Steps between C-alpha positions, in 0.01 A plus 500: 500500500253506797223246487131584477464362854768728640361805311150430626615457859694828481204678346265382775747606770549845345130550450426405861769744619367780274146453625619512858700816435189660342276396793296282269355164592696182410356332196321816382681495162459208259764384259408430139777310322547644154563191288507650151803382303576247772507123426238274649765330717561833673128534566486141631774584751324815609169310555689247724631794702149629560428749221125511444460799259673565171504781244525462125491749220431285193207263460675251269801467735279472807264226379728194547610625845143550614401159368784344695413684821123558493484582873718811474329839504599649165535874449515653154745795527572580134342753270143384421422471130123500453517226231648261764251591775307178470802275538643711783171506689477119472863428601561751781353562843592867524560763236732770638536721187164651411590854391213601268133447470530311169706233678259481790205458265674217313584321825149547637348349186741203516440449877122511451524231229706289738251546782762642729560827697855598422713700742691784334737779598513849348848563358603854567791672324734661760817492287604721204675197351198271514289461188189357658262586780222752543603853579465575874249778441276257308529204739193558713273547203623179340468320829136597524434377144668166575309458823175530310580188296334213691736223381810690624612551857722802530729421797757780494796652316819383330786723397857461365759719671718750311833396348716720725764453766363810684337360815301824554351482147407134558344584838291784348374278221407222739328735734293630210400147413407436862287815515315390185445161655328676786267670252439194281445258790540124519737279698804477269779748429733319266815715515862408495731259311844349559686834494257718687284288723631653820384849408170352388444329835573828681234662281239241599522230229307186581645292219846498346586348167837326517686340212876554483547511875347157526598320179808691385540653150240405246581306182404682183589214265226392262 
């Protein structure tokens, strides 16, 4: 099996080549290492290699990792349950998955209590197979409501690509997310994962969320 070091080196080479082919500046796309269901030893190896940002989906799983590596920039990328907003706001630096006003209000209240201004991304649904995310036609209205909350900083859009092998369908979905990003504003378009990051970069993604391509298959053992 390839090592994390060899996967990371390959990913960086491929990303640099893709950016060059697209006419985009080197270093214009950040890598967030998705560490959910990965052991802390794998995270430790990634940190040694230079990973500075990680993504987690579950608060309970993330807490020991974040305690062990407090200098990492931690992104919450899972579905946001409002009853866990306080813990998530306290533990994470960025919340990528705000898809409804109820979630934004819960985060804003928690951030205000913590005395922090919390960066968030608006999760937009661009895939018929995806359960979560605001509908594209409602994205701008929700963005305006979130931007009115003083303890939140709306910094862009996140989307999960469609489960399809059709490159044209993927491209259309990513282009729609990029167009919404242009309307919503901010500096971050979080688009693309291990299986589709190339198409995401071509569409203008500024941040890719990489798990399997960096760490290998996840363990789902209890």
